DRENZA-500321 format. One line per field, with one value per residue: x, y, z of N, C-alpha, C, CB in turn; residue number from 1; residue in one letter. Coordinates in Angstrom, 2 decimals, always signed. Atoms other than C-alpha are relative to their C-alpha. Last residue first. Glycine has a CB too. Layout:
N
n.x (X_...) .
n.y (Y_...) .
n.z (Z_...) .
ca.x (X_...) .
ca.y (Y_...) .
ca.z (Z_...) .
c.x (X_...) .
c.y (Y_...) .
c.z (Z_...) .
cb.x (X_...) .
cb.y (Y_...) .
cb.z (Z_...) .
num (NUM_...) .
residuo (A_...) .
# end
This chain:
198
n.x (-0.21_+0.28_+0.18_+2.13_+1.44_+0.65_+1.22_+1.46_+1.00_+0.82_+0.78_+0.75_+1.07_-0.46_-0.02_-1.46_-0.38_+0.14_-0.13_-1.32_-0.41_+0.36_-1.64_-1.83_-0.50_+0.12_-0.88_-0.03_-1.17_+0.16_+1.34_-0.74_-0.89_+0.81_+0.94_-0.71_-0.55_+0.74_+1.55_+1.00_+1.20_-1.07_-0.25_+1.29_+0.56_-1.25_+0.29_+1.40_-0.33_-0.87_+0.36_-0.29_-1.55_+0.20_-0.44_-0.86_-1.56_-0.62_-0.98_-1.73_-0.83_+0.11_-0.08_-1.11_+0.61_+0.84_-1.10_+0.14_+0.46_-0.77_-0.61_+0.90_+0.57_-0.64_+0.49_+1.20_+0.23_+0.03_+0.53_-0.15_-0.58_-1.88_-0.53_+0.23_-1.42_-1.27_-0.70_-0.22_-1.31_-1.20_-0.40_-0.71_-1.12_-0.68_+0.07_-0.75_-1.31_-0.29_-0.70_+0.93_+0.80_-0.85_-0.42_+1.72_+0.49_-0.94_+0.20_+0.80_-0.46_-0.05_+1.66_+0.49_-0.40_+1.01_-0.13_+1.40_+0.70_-0.27_-0.67_-1.05_-1.07_-0.77_-1.31_+0.21_-0.89_+0.92_+1.39_-0.29_+0.79_+0.83_-0.11_-0.81_+0.44_+1.39_+0.08_-0.41_+1.04_+0.34_+1.37_+0.46_+1.29_+0.57_-0.56_-1.38_-0.29_-1.49_-0.39_-0.96_-0.89_-1.84_+0.20_+0.65_-0.32_-1.11_+1.32_+0.39_+1.40_+0.69_-0.57_+1.15_+1.31_-0.49_-0.47_+0.95_+0.51_-1.06_+0.07_+0.95_+0.58_-0.18_+1.29_+0.25_-0.94_-0.66_-0.83_+1.12_-0.51_-0.68_-1.47_-0.23_-0.90_-1.55_-1.36_+0.13_-1.58_-1.79_+0.61_-0.71_-1.48_-1.19_+0.14_-1.02_-0.08_+1.34_+0.00_+0.14_+1.01_+0.24) .
n.y (-0.91_-1.66_-0.94_+0.83_-0.27_-0.94_+0.47_+0.10_+0.24_+1.44_+0.28_+1.08_-0.18_+0.94_+0.11_-1.60_+1.50_+1.24_-0.94_-0.68_+1.18_-0.54_-0.67_+0.47_+1.64_+1.20_+0.91_-0.69_-0.40_-1.02_-1.73_-0.70_-0.54_-0.98_-0.68_-0.86_+1.07_-0.40_-0.71_+0.33_+0.32_+0.58_+1.23_+0.58_+0.78_+1.02_+1.15_+0.62_-0.19_+0.86_+1.30_+1.29_-0.85_+0.13_+1.76_+0.50_-0.38_+0.37_+0.97_-0.20_+0.66_-0.66_-1.42_-0.45_-0.28_-0.33_-0.58_-1.07_+0.64_+0.82_-1.40_-0.27_+0.83_+0.31_-0.80_-0.72_+0.88_-0.58_-1.36_-1.69_-0.34_+0.51_-0.97_-0.95_-0.14_+0.40_-0.39_-1.35_-0.24_+0.58_-0.63_-0.91_+0.07_+0.46_-0.98_-0.73_+0.01_+1.27_-0.11_-0.48_+1.13_+0.75_-0.94_-0.14_+0.93_+0.32_-0.46_+1.62_+1.03_-0.09_+0.27_+1.21_+0.36_+0.66_+1.07_+0.03_+0.28_+1.16_-0.24_-0.49_-1.46_-0.15_-0.01_+1.14_+0.74_+0.96_-0.67_-0.46_+1.40_+0.48_-1.08_+0.29_+1.45_-0.22_-0.70_+0.97_+1.45_-0.89_+0.04_-0.29_+0.82_+1.11_+1.32_-0.35_-1.04_-0.57_-1.04_-0.23_-0.66_-0.70_-0.63_-1.42_-0.84_-0.72_-1.31_-1.55_-0.33_+2.05_+0.64_+0.02_+0.38_+1.07_-0.47_-0.18_+1.74_+0.86_-0.37_+0.51_+1.30_-0.49_-1.07_-1.04_-0.57_-0.01_-0.98_-0.75_+0.95_-0.59_+0.49_+1.05_+0.02_-0.49_+0.93_+0.89_-1.07_+0.13_+1.19_+0.62_-0.21_+0.68_-0.42_-0.78_-1.56_-0.10_+1.48_-0.53_+0.14_+0.47) .
n.z (-0.80_+1.33_-0.67_-0.70_+0.74_+0.15_+0.69_-0.90_+0.33_+0.41_+1.09_+0.20_-0.32_-0.78_-2.39_-1.02_+0.49_-0.57_-0.93_+0.53_-1.23_-1.55_-0.72_+0.26_-0.69_+0.29_+0.69_+1.44_+0.92_-1.65_+0.31_+1.26_-0.55_-0.50_+0.60_+0.30_+0.59_+1.60_-0.61_+1.28_-0.79_-1.44_+1.00_+0.10_-1.83_-0.72_+0.55_-0.69_-1.64_+0.65_-0.55_-0.81_+0.29_+0.80_+0.68_-1.06_+0.18_+1.91_-0.94_-0.63_-1.02_-0.76_-0.32_-0.80_-1.13_-0.34_+0.42_+0.56_+0.45_+0.97_+1.39_+0.35_+0.75_+0.82_+1.06_+0.42_+0.79_+1.76_+0.99_-0.74_+0.82_-0.12_-1.76_-0.42_+1.36_-0.87_-0.98_-0.52_+0.79_-0.73_-1.20_+0.22_+0.60_-1.28_-0.30_+1.00_-0.45_+0.81_+1.41_+0.16_+0.33_+1.29_+1.61_+0.69_+0.07_+1.60_+1.46_+0.01_+0.13_+1.43_+0.95_-0.53_-1.25_-0.95_-0.22_-0.44_+0.79_+0.26_+0.72_-1.08_+0.75_-0.97_+0.12_-0.19_-1.24_-0.15_-1.02_-0.89_-0.78_-0.05_-1.09_-1.41_-0.82_-0.40_-1.10_-1.70_-0.13_-1.36_-0.35_-1.35_+0.55_+0.57_-0.73_-0.73_-1.55_+0.61_+1.12_+0.02_+1.19_-0.19_-1.56_+0.41_+0.53_-1.01_-0.72_+0.96_-0.34_-0.54_+1.28_+0.89_+0.06_+0.77_+0.81_+0.25_+0.02_+1.25_+1.34_+0.41_-0.37_+1.24_+0.97_+0.53_-0.45_+0.83_-0.09_-0.59_-1.48_-0.21_+1.21_-0.14_-1.35_+0.25_+0.30_-0.83_-0.99_+0.22_+0.18_-1.39_-0.76_+0.69_+1.50_-0.44_-0.08_-2.22_-0.87_-1.78_-0.70_-1.45) .
ca.x (-90.35_-92.10_-93.80_-94.67_-91.80_-88.67_-87.60_-83.81_-80.49_-77.87_-74.33_-71.60_-69.69_-66.06_-65.83_-63.97_-67.13_-69.21_-68.39_-68.43_-71.66_-73.47_-71.07_-72.91_-76.01_-76.25_-76.28_-78.44_-77.69_-81.36_-81.42_-78.03_-79.45_-82.82_-80.98_-78.47_-81.09_-82.06_-82.19_-79.31_-77.18_-74.01_-77.20_-78.25_-74.78_-73.90_-77.07_-76.09_-72.87_-73.98_-76.64_-75.15_-75.38_-79.22_-79.27_-78.56_-79.95_-82.98_-83.82_-85.27_-88.04_-90.26_-89.57_-89.03_-92.18_-92.06_-88.88_-90.31_-87.90_-84.87_-86.91_-88.76_-85.35_-83.51_-86.16_-85.89_-82.05_-81.94_-84.17_-83.00_-84.59_-85.29_-89.28_-90.06_-88.74_-90.75_-93.41_-93.49_-93.60_-96.06_-98.67_-98.13_-99.10_-101.79_-103.83_-103.02_-104.48_-107.25_-107.74_-110.11_-107.62_-105.55_-108.13_-109.16_-105.26_-105.14_-107.61_-107.00_-103.21_-104.86_-106.27_-102.96_-101.13_-100.07_-96.16_-95.47_-91.61_-89.21_-89.32_-93.03_-96.57_-99.24_-102.10_-105.63_-106.13_-108.77_-107.26_-104.10_-106.83_-107.20_-103.64_-102.87_-105.87_-104.84_-102.10_-102.75_-105.50_-102.47_-101.14_-96.79_-94.57_-91.14_-89.78_-90.37_-93.78_-94.89_-98.92_-100.92_-103.87_-104.81_-108.58_-107.73_-104.99_-105.84_-109.12_-106.29_-104.81_-101.31_-99.24_-101.51_-99.40_-95.83_-97.36_-98.54_-95.46_-93.75_-95.91_-95.51_-92.10_-92.40_-94.61_-92.06_-89.99_-92.80_-94.23_-96.92_-94.95_-94.38_-97.21_-99.27_-98.39_-99.27_-102.13_-103.80_-102.29_-104.07_-108.21_-107.52_-107.22_-109.65_-112.75_-112.96_-115.80_-115.55_-112.93_-113.75_-112.60_-109.00) .
ca.y (-45.01_-47.18_-49.68_-53.08_-51.98_-50.84_-53.96_-52.75_-54.10_-53.86_-51.40_-52.21_-48.65_-48.39_-45.09_-45.23_-48.77_-45.93_-43.22_-45.18_-47.07_-43.05_-42.97_-45.93_-45.45_-41.13_-38.68_-36.32_-38.01_-38.88_-39.73_-42.62_-43.36_-44.21_-46.36_-48.01_-48.96_-46.83_-47.16_-49.30_-47.35_-47.17_-46.29_-43.49_-42.18_-42.39_-39.83_-37.16_-36.56_-36.47_-34.55_-31.97_-28.45_-30.19_-30.03_-26.11_-24.53_-26.04_-25.61_-22.64_-24.32_-22.57_-24.11_-27.62_-28.91_-29.59_-31.51_-34.13_-36.77_-35.02_-31.98_-35.07_-37.36_-34.46_-33.32_-36.33_-37.23_-33.74_-34.36_-37.58_-40.74_-44.00_-41.69_-42.04_-45.53_-47.12_-45.33_-45.59_-49.73_-49.45_-47.87_-49.90_-52.67_-51.86_-50.39_-54.12_-55.03_-53.51_-50.90_-51.13_-52.63_-49.58_-47.14_-49.17_-49.01_-45.52_-44.90_-47.43_-45.43_-41.43_-42.79_-43.46_-40.68_-40.83_-38.56_-35.86_-35.37_-34.92_-31.15_-32.39_-32.19_-35.06_-36.83_-38.04_-34.87_-33.91_-30.21_-32.97_-34.31_-30.70_-29.70_-32.62_-32.38_-28.22_-29.25_-32.01_-29.96_-26.85_-29.33_-28.89_-30.28_-29.00_-26.99_-23.27_-24.23_-25.94_-26.94_-30.31_-30.60_-32.80_-33.43_-33.90_-36.44_-38.52_-39.45_-40.94_-42.92_-44.70_-41.13_-39.52_-41.48_-39.46_-36.52_-37.88_-39.11_-36.15_-34.14_-36.50_-36.36_-31.99_-31.95_-34.09_-37.24_-39.84_-41.73_-44.41_-47.44_-45.45_-47.72_-45.79_-42.93_-42.87_-44.38_-41.54_-39.05_-41.35_-41.82_-38.11_-37.66_-39.71_-38.30_-40.12_-41.34_-45.10_-45.33_-42.24_-44.46_-44.17) .
ca.z (+85.51_+82.78_+85.40_+84.01_+80.89_+83.05_+84.16_+85.86_+83.87_+85.39_+85.58_+87.50_+88.31_+88.06_+87.80_+84.01_+82.88_+83.76_+81.96_+78.65_+79.73_+80.04_+76.16_+74.76_+76.27_+75.31_+77.37_+78.74_+82.35_+83.66_+79.97_+80.59_+84.48_+82.68_+80.58_+83.54_+85.21_+88.04_+92.46_+91.84_+94.42_+91.94_+89.23_+91.16_+92.32_+89.03_+87.86_+90.55_+89.64_+85.30_+86.88_+88.50_+85.99_+86.10_+88.98_+89.94_+86.92_+87.16_+91.74_+90.83_+88.67_+86.16_+83.51_+84.98_+83.69_+80.61_+81.12_+82.45_+82.53_+82.96_+84.67_+87.21_+87.97_+88.41_+90.97_+92.24_+92.84_+94.04_+96.91_+97.59_+96.14_+98.11_+98.91_+94.66_+93.76_+96.65_+96.26_+92.50_+93.42_+96.08_+93.90_+91.07_+93.12_+94.89_+91.86_+90.44_+93.54_+93.73_+95.82_+99.35_+101.55_+100.42_+101.22_+104.78_+105.91_+104.43_+107.27_+110.28_+109.79_+109.95_+113.15_+114.53_+112.89_+108.85_+108.89_+106.67_+106.81_+109.65_+110.20_+110.97_+109.33_+110.78_+108.71_+109.95_+112.40_+110.43_+109.67_+108.17_+106.21_+104.57_+104.44_+102.89_+100.90_+99.79_+98.96_+97.11_+94.60_+94.86_+92.42_+91.85_+88.61_+89.23_+92.58_+91.49_+89.70_+86.03_+86.90_+87.50_+87.22_+90.08_+89.45_+85.63_+86.14_+88.84_+86.77_+83.99_+87.07_+85.71_+84.91_+87.45_+89.84_+88.54_+90.28_+93.00_+93.95_+92.70_+95.22_+98.01_+98.18_+97.74_+100.61_+102.55_+103.67_+103.75_+106.54_+107.13_+105.64_+102.14_+100.64_+103.37_+102.59_+99.36_+99.95_+102.29_+99.33_+97.04_+98.72_+99.44_+96.06_+94.71_+97.84_+101.37_+102.13_+102.68_+98.84_+96.40_+92.83_+90.99) .
c.x (+0.49_+0.35_+0.78_+0.33_-1.23_-1.12_-0.87_-1.49_-1.56_-0.90_-0.87_-1.22_-0.47_-1.49_-0.35_-0.82_+2.05_+1.09_+0.09_+0.56_+1.93_+1.61_-0.83_+0.79_+0.92_+0.20_-0.72_+0.68_+0.42_+1.46_+0.28_-1.60_+0.42_+1.39_+0.00_-0.23_+1.03_+0.55_-0.82_-1.32_-0.52_-0.97_+0.76_-0.13_-1.38_-0.38_+0.54_-1.02_-1.13_+0.33_+0.73_-0.39_+0.73_+1.25_-0.19_+0.10_+1.16_+1.53_+0.49_+0.54_+1.30_+1.03_+0.78_+0.23_+0.98_+0.03_-0.77_+0.74_-2.18_-1.17_+0.72_+0.60_-1.98_-1.07_+0.51_-0.43_-1.38_+0.19_+0.57_-0.52_+0.29_+0.37_+1.89_+0.96_-0.14_+0.99_+0.79_+0.19_+0.22_+0.62_+0.96_-0.18_+0.73_+1.62_+1.13_+0.52_+0.59_+1.10_-0.33_+0.17_-1.42_-0.35_+0.08_+0.09_-1.28_+0.00_+0.31_-0.58_-1.11_+0.10_-0.18_-1.48_-0.31_+0.14_-2.61_-0.62_-1.95_-0.73_-0.02_+1.33_+0.71_+1.14_+1.31_+1.88_+0.35_+0.82_-0.62_-1.03_+1.38_-0.08_-1.79_-0.82_+0.75_-1.23_-0.70_+0.36_+0.66_-1.39_-0.44_-2.01_-0.46_-1.28_-0.02_+0.43_+1.52_+0.36_+2.77_+0.96_+1.51_+0.33_+1.09_+0.00_-0.45_-0.04_+0.23_-0.71_-0.86_-1.39_-1.56_+0.41_-0.82_-1.37_+0.05_-0.50_-0.96_-0.54_-0.38_-0.38_-1.37_+0.03_+0.33_-0.77_-0.79_+0.81_+0.59_+0.58_-0.65_+0.05_+1.20_+1.13_-0.27_+1.01_+0.76_+1.05_-0.29_+0.20_+1.89_+0.44_+0.30_+0.37_+1.57_+0.23_+0.68_+0.94_-0.40_+0.21_-0.26_-1.76) .
c.y (+0.28_+1.23_+1.31_+1.18_+0.06_-0.20_+0.79_-0.27_+0.63_+0.30_-1.51_+0.54_-1.11_-0.85_-1.21_-0.31_+0.94_-1.50_-0.95_-0.09_+0.06_-1.68_-0.14_+1.07_-0.08_-1.78_-0.84_-0.34_+1.51_+1.43_+0.65_+1.93_+1.39_+0.73_+0.62_+1.43_+1.05_-0.64_-0.11_+0.55_-0.92_-0.41_-0.47_-1.30_-0.64_+0.25_-1.47_-1.70_-1.15_-0.88_-1.12_-1.11_-0.82_+0.90_-0.18_-1.59_-1.35_-0.41_-0.17_-0.83_+0.93_-0.05_+0.63_+1.03_+0.09_+0.71_+1.64_+1.22_+0.72_-0.80_-0.71_+0.76_+0.46_-0.57_-0.46_+1.11_-0.38_-1.02_+0.55_+0.93_+1.39_+1.39_-0.87_+0.26_+1.49_+0.59_+0.29_+0.70_+1.64_+0.57_+0.47_+1.30_+1.19_+0.61_+0.12_+1.48_+0.28_-0.70_-1.21_-0.19_+0.07_-1.20_-1.33_+0.24_-0.97_-1.66_-0.37_+0.75_-0.69_-1.68_-0.09_-0.66_-1.45_+0.26_-0.68_-1.39_+0.50_-0.86_-1.16_+0.87_+0.21_+0.48_+0.96_-0.11_-2.20_-0.47_-1.35_+0.72_+0.32_-1.47_+0.09_+0.82_-0.42_-1.67_+0.67_+1.62_-0.85_-0.83_+0.40_+0.45_+0.60_+0.49_-1.35_-1.33_-0.04_+0.72_+0.22_+1.31_+0.78_+1.00_+0.31_+0.50_+1.39_+1.34_+0.82_+0.88_+0.79_+0.68_-1.03_-0.33_+0.31_-0.98_-1.23_+0.46_+0.09_-0.99_-0.73_-0.01_+0.32_-1.89_-0.48_+0.18_+0.85_+1.45_+0.39_+1.96_+0.86_-0.15_+0.32_-1.46_-1.00_-0.38_-0.15_-1.22_-1.53_+0.32_-0.10_-1.44_-0.56_+0.53_-0.89_+0.31_+1.00_+1.72_+0.80_-1.37_+0.73_+0.14) .
c.z (-0.68_+0.57_-0.74_+0.44_+0.90_+0.06_+0.10_-1.46_+1.25_-0.28_-0.51_-0.46_-0.61_+0.50_-0.05_+1.32_+0.93_+0.39_+0.64_+1.41_+0.11_+0.25_+1.58_+0.56_+0.44_+0.59_-0.52_-0.71_-0.82_-0.40_+1.53_-0.51_-1.52_+0.48_+0.19_-1.87_-0.83_-0.92_-1.79_+0.02_-0.36_+0.73_+0.52_-0.21_-0.25_+0.90_+0.33_-0.38_+0.58_+1.48_-0.60_-0.80_+1.31_-0.07_-1.32_-0.37_+0.71_-0.22_-1.07_-0.29_+0.54_+1.56_+0.44_-0.36_+1.10_+0.99_-0.44_-0.26_-0.23_-0.65_-0.61_-1.49_-1.22_-1.12_-1.58_-0.29_-0.74_-0.26_-1.64_-0.77_+0.73_-0.30_-0.22_+1.63_+0.77_-0.37_+0.40_+1.06_-0.82_-0.74_+1.03_+0.81_-1.06_-0.47_+0.64_+0.60_-1.17_-0.16_+0.05_-1.98_-1.31_+0.54_-0.80_-1.58_-0.59_+0.86_-0.71_-1.35_-0.38_-0.48_-1.77_-0.91_+0.18_+2.14_+0.23_+0.65_+0.71_-1.73_-1.09_-1.25_+0.83_-0.50_+0.69_-0.80_-0.57_+0.66_+0.41_+1.50_+1.19_+1.66_+0.62_+1.01_+0.47_+0.87_+0.54_+0.91_+1.45_+0.32_+0.77_-0.49_+1.42_-0.24_-1.44_+0.66_+0.24_+1.20_+0.36_-0.56_+0.64_-0.22_+0.58_+1.10_-0.11_-1.29_+0.33_+1.54_-1.06_+0.15_-0.77_-1.15_-1.19_-0.12_-1.16_-1.27_-0.90_-0.23_-1.30_-1.38_-0.92_-0.42_-1.57_-0.98_-0.35_+0.13_-1.73_+0.02_+1.18_+1.30_+0.82_-0.72_+0.22_+1.02_-0.28_-0.59_+0.95_+0.54_-0.35_+0.06_+1.45_+0.82_-0.90_-1.91_-0.42_+0.17_+1.52_+0.81_+1.28_+0.71) .
cb.x (+0.35_-1.87_+0.41_-0.69_-0.33_+0.22_-0.51_-0.25_+0.32_-0.29_+0.90_-0.13_-0.50_+0.95_-1.50_-0.14_-0.35_-0.88_-0.84_-0.08_-0.70_-2.66_+0.68_+0.61_+0.17_+0.54_+0.96_+0.21_-0.19_+0.71_-2.57_+0.08_+1.20_-1.26_-0.84_+1.21_-1.13_+0.09_+0.26_-0.26_-0.89_+1.02_+0.37_-0.67_-0.38_+1.56_+0.24_-1.07_-0.38_+1.37_-1.42_-0.75_-0.04_-1.22_-0.91_-0.64_+0.25_-0.06_-0.41_+0.41_+0.52_-1.25_-0.63_+1.09_-0.99_-0.54_+0.79_-0.70_+0.64_+1.20_+1.04_-0.75_-0.04_+1.01_+0.48_-0.59_+0.40_+1.01_+0.37_+1.53_-0.62_+0.88_-1.50_-1.49_-0.35_+0.40_+0.05_-0.60_-0.01_+0.34_-0.33_-0.09_-0.21_-0.16_-0.99_-0.97_+0.50_-0.23_+1.56_-0.06_-0.56_+1.80_+1.89_-1.00_+0.14_+2.23_+0.22_-1.42_+0.68_+1.38_-1.07_-0.32_-0.61_+0.32_+1.55_-0.79_+0.54_-0.50_+1.04_+0.79_-0.57_+0.14_-0.03_-1.68_-1.51_-0.63_-1.41_+0.69_-0.07_-0.01_+0.70_+1.74_-0.47_-0.63_+0.54_+2.16_+0.21_-0.26_-0.44_+1.25_+0.01_+0.04_-1.36_-0.16_-0.83_+0.00_-1.63_+0.09_-1.11_+1.07_-0.63_-1.41_+0.05_+1.99_-0.79_-1.71_+0.03_+0.76_+1.65_-0.73_-0.58_+1.37_+1.13_-0.20_-0.67_+1.50_+1.02_-0.74_-0.20_+1.58_+0.35_+0.81_+1.30_-0.76_+1.18_-0.30_+2.04_-0.11_+0.20_-1.05_-0.14_+0.11_+0.23_-1.54_-0.41_+0.91_-1.61_-1.00_+0.25_+0.60_+0.06_+1.41_+0.10_+0.96_+1.93_-1.85_-0.05_+1.13) .
cb.y (+0.05_+0.45_-0.40_-1.79_-1.16_+0.51_-1.11_+2.11_-1.49_-1.07_+0.35_-0.84_+1.18_+0.73_+1.07_+2.70_-0.58_-0.28_+1.05_+1.69_-2.06_-0.29_+2.32_-0.11_-1.13_+0.27_-0.63_+1.14_-0.91_-1.56_-0.51_-2.04_-1.37_-0.48_-0.05_-1.09_-1.09_+1.49_+2.38_-1.47_+0.80_+1.17_+0.07_+0.53_+1.47_+0.09_+0.26_+1.31_+1.90_+0.87_-0.24_-0.08_+2.25_+0.03_-1.32_+0.34_+1.70_+1.66_-1.36_+0.06_-1.40_-0.15_+0.35_-0.63_-0.92_-0.69_-1.03_+0.22_-1.25_-0.99_+1.56_+0.64_-1.18_-0.81_+1.46_-0.10_-0.83_+1.08_+1.30_+0.62_-0.16_-1.41_-0.98_-0.07_-0.21_-1.33_-0.22_+0.47_-1.27_-1.43_-0.33_+0.12_-1.12_-2.00_+0.26_+0.19_-1.21_+0.14_+0.47_+1.46_-0.35_+0.23_+1.12_+1.57_+0.11_+1.19_+0.81_-0.69_-0.40_+1.04_+1.52_+0.39_+0.84_-1.86_+0.12_+0.37_-1.61_-0.59_+0.34_-1.80_+1.53_-1.04_+0.11_-0.69_+0.23_-0.71_+1.14_+0.67_-2.15_-0.27_+1.75_+0.54_-1.08_+0.63_+0.46_-1.56_-1.30_+1.99_-0.78_+1.64_-1.99_-1.24_-0.49_+1.28_-0.73_+1.12_+2.35_-0.88_+1.32_-0.42_-0.86_+0.13_-0.43_-1.13_-0.05_-0.33_+0.80_-1.16_-1.22_+1.15_+0.48_-0.73_+0.63_+0.48_-0.79_-0.50_+0.34_+0.39_-0.31_+1.27_+2.24_+0.40_-0.13_-0.35_-0.52_-0.85_-0.10_+0.92_+1.11_+0.01_+0.86_+1.54_-0.55_-0.31_+2.49_+0.34_-0.30_+0.10_+1.56_+0.05_+2.16_-0.91_+0.29_-2.22_-1.08_+0.76_-1.13_+1.04) .
cb.z (+1.04_-0.54_+1.35_+1.46_-1.06_-0.81_+0.35_+1.15_-0.27_+0.81_-0.90_+1.15_-0.25_+1.20_+1.42_-0.64_-2.76_-0.81_+0.29_-0.77_-0.70_+0.89_-0.63_-1.80_-0.70_-0.73_+0.72_-0.15_-1.00_+2.15_-0.22_-1.95_+0.56_+1.16_-0.11_+0.13_-0.88_-0.55_+0.88_-0.15_+0.10_+1.01_-1.33_-0.89_+1.59_-0.04_-1.09_-0.42_+0.70_-0.88_-0.15_+1.38_+0.23_-0.42_+0.57_+1.57_+0.99_-1.15_+0.92_+1.41_-0.66_-0.02_+0.55_+0.05_+0.25_+0.01_-1.30_+0.40_+0.86_+0.73_+0.38_+1.10_+1.35_+0.56_+0.37_+0.50_+0.61_-0.82_+0.94_+0.25_-1.28_-1.40_+2.46_-0.06_-2.44_+0.03_+0.40_-0.22_-1.23_+0.19_+0.36_-1.20_-0.58_+0.31_+0.48_-1.30_+0.66_-1.07_-0.37_+0.92_+1.49_-0.27_-0.11_+0.72_+0.71_-0.47_-0.41_+1.62_+0.99_-0.50_+0.35_+1.64_+1.01_-0.51_+1.66_-1.22_-0.31_+1.42_+0.63_+1.13_-0.40_+0.70_-1.18_-0.74_+2.00_-0.98_-0.97_-0.71_-1.18_-1.55_-0.86_+0.00_-0.54_-1.74_+0.08_-0.13_-1.78_-0.29_+0.10_+0.81_-0.41_+0.80_+1.64_+1.21_+1.67_-1.49_+0.79_-0.30_-0.84_-0.71_+1.01_-0.64_-0.72_+0.39_+1.04_-1.83_+1.25_+2.17_+0.62_-0.11_+1.03_+0.76_+0.52_+0.75_+1.47_+0.31_-0.17_+0.61_+1.85_-0.26_+0.15_-0.22_-0.29_-1.11_+1.15_+1.86_+0.30_-0.51_-1.76_-0.02_+1.17_-0.06_-0.32_+0.14_+1.28_-0.77_-1.27_+1.18_+0.16_-1.36_-0.05_+1.19_+0.85_+2.57_+0.02_+0.53_+0.16_+0.93) .
num (198_197_196_195_194_193_192_191_190_189_188_187_186_185_184_183_182_181_180_179_178_177_176_175_174_173_172_171_170_169_168_167_166_165_164_163_162_161_160_159_158_157_156_155_154_153_152_151_150_149_148_147_146_145_144_143_142_141_140_139_138_137_136_135_134_133_132_131_130_129_128_127_126_125_124_123_122_121_120_119_118_117_116_115_114_113_112_111_110_109_108_107_106_105_104_103_102_101_100_99_98_97_96_95_94_93_92_91_90_89_88_87_86_85_84_83_82_81_80_79_78_77_76_75_74_73_72_71_70_69_68_67_66_65_64_63_62_61_60_59_58_57_56_55_54_53_52_51_50_49_48_47_46_45_44_43_42_41_40_39_38_37_36_35_34_33_32_31_30_29_28_27_26_25_24_23_22_21_20_19_18_17_16_15_14_13_12_11_10_9_8_7_6_5_4_3_2_1) .
residuo (L_E_L_D_K_L_H_L_R_Y_P_K_V_G_H_R_K_V_I_E_L_M_E_A_V_S_I_G_A_L_K_A_A_L_E_L_S_V_K_G_S_R_L_M_R_L_A_I_D_L_R_R_S_L_V_R_E_R_M_K_S_E_V_A_Y_E_P_R_T_A_Y_V_Y_L_L_L_E_D_K_S_L_S_V_M_F_E_V_V_R_R_I_V_D_R_S_K_S_D_L_D_R_W_V_H_E_A_A_K_F_G_S_R_T_L_F_L_G_E_D_S_R_Q_I_L_G_S_S_E_L_A_E_E_V_E_L_V_A_E_S_F_P_G_Y_S_Y_A_E_F_D_L_D_E_S_L_E_E_F_F_E_A_L_K_F_L_A_K_Q_L_W_L_R_G_K_I_R_G_G_A_A_Y_L_V_A_L_V_M_S_E_I_P_S_F_G_G_V_S_H_M) .
# end
């Protein structure tokens, strides 16, 4: 992702993520994890972000610095309810969004919609199960993984994940998950992951 409107690629992506989220994201944890996932699709971002295993999974100091810089410049605001685009931030983010190609906008929208739909435990389980190498330093790892089946079932029941992804999150085979799903009366559905590979 190239720089847009005088913003660095990371600044542009943070603004685009907040814009795709409707101007608000639940907090720093969701922003970090959304950028972590997006770095898989935008190769140049992965080099700049340099994620490391940290107390809540993957963490990038660069994302934190950009978030604080955008807050200092009055483009975003932080409160107990999350991170918000200010009025001037929304205008800047809209400009960044318009300058992105349609494929980039689609990827960002899909990743952000998925990430912001998740509770804290769901978000952490998703990251820990799909990228376990980033969970080694996490202080939440044991607590989340000890409840992984319940969390995965909840995500499946609410339509956030497919049967296949729920099985991966639960750490069991698809056949085992199907048996559990039948016992719990949850209707599995198939999510077309090939477009986004969540």
